[in-house]
N, C-alpha and C positions, 0 to 999 in steps of 0.2 A: 812746056810753058803754059799752055792753055789749062791743063789739068791743075797746075799749081795755082793759077789765078782764080779758078773756080773754087778751089778749096779755101784759099785765103779769104775770098768774099763770103763764103758760107760760114767760116769760123768767126767772122766779124759779127754775125747775127744769131748764131746758134751753137749748141754743143754737139759734138759728134755722138754717134751711136757706138756703144761698146760691142765688139765682136767677140773678143776674148781678152785675156789679161795683158796682152801687148799689141793688140790691133784694134783700131777704131775705124769708123766709116762716116764720111760726111759728103753730101752732094754726090753720092754714088761712087766715091773714091775711097779705097782702102788705104789706111796709113799705118805703117809699122812703127811702133814707139821704140826709140833707141835706148841703148845703154843697159838693157836688161832683157832677160828671156823668162817668160812665164811658162808653166806647164801647158801641154797641148790639150785643148778642149775637144778638137774634132778628130784627132788621131792619137789618143793616149796609148801608151805602151803597157799600162797596168791600171787597175782600179784606183790606186793611191794617186796616180798622176791625174786621173780624171777628177777626183774629189778636190785636189788642190787647184786644178784649172777652174773649176766652178767657183771656188773661193776667190781666186784671183780676179775672175770676171766680176763677181759681186763687189769686191773692193773697188775696182776701177769704176764700176757703175756708180758707186756711192760718192765718189770724189770727182767724177769727170767734169762737173760744172765748175769746179775750182781749178782745173788744170789749164795752164796756158801752153799752147802748142806752138812750136817754132819749126817750120819745115827746114830740114837739113839734107844734104846729099846722102844718098844711100851708098854704102860701100860696095855692094854687089847687086845684081839683079834681084828684085824682091817680089817676084810673081806679079809684077805690074803695080805694086804698091808704091806710094810715096813714103818717105821717112820723116819723123818728127821727134824732137826732144820735148819732153813734158816737164813743166815745173809747177810747183805749188808755192804758196807764200813763203814757207820756211825751208823748203828743201826740194830737191829734184824728185820727179815722179819715180825714177828708178830707185832712189834711196828709200822712198816710202814703200814701194812694193817689196824690196829686198828686206827691209826692216820688219815687215809683216810676215816674212817667211813664204811669200807668194811668188818669188822670182829669184834669179841668180844674176850676178853681173854678166853682161854680154857686150863687150866693146869690140867693134869691128875696126879693122885697119882700113887703109885707103882702097884696097883691092880684094880683101878677103875677110871672112869672119871665123872666129875660133870654132872648134867642134862644140856641138850642143851637149850640155850635161844631162844625165838621166835624172828624172824626178822619181823614178821607181825605187832607187836604192836609198832614198832619204828617209 
């Protein structure tokens, strides 16, 4: 509860820092953005995945000031991260990232998440 309160207060006065295409940090707290999965920047499985991960991070950095984040419950343990759904004025953040070819849909159920897709075969 304290972590959530700190994040909400920080979001009211500043934008988060982009870590990768689906993770941001604010007030020292990492937040997993929901409903999409972007390529892995820190542990890519191939050079193509790394290149797409860099592009996903750049896209998110370019729009993060316009993204409205709403904290939502995480489906599973998320390495200590909180979860948030992002929206832009005209569509969801997940729709934006997917439309740019920088992510795939990734919708978790109440207790589990689907297997991650490979970005190397694309």
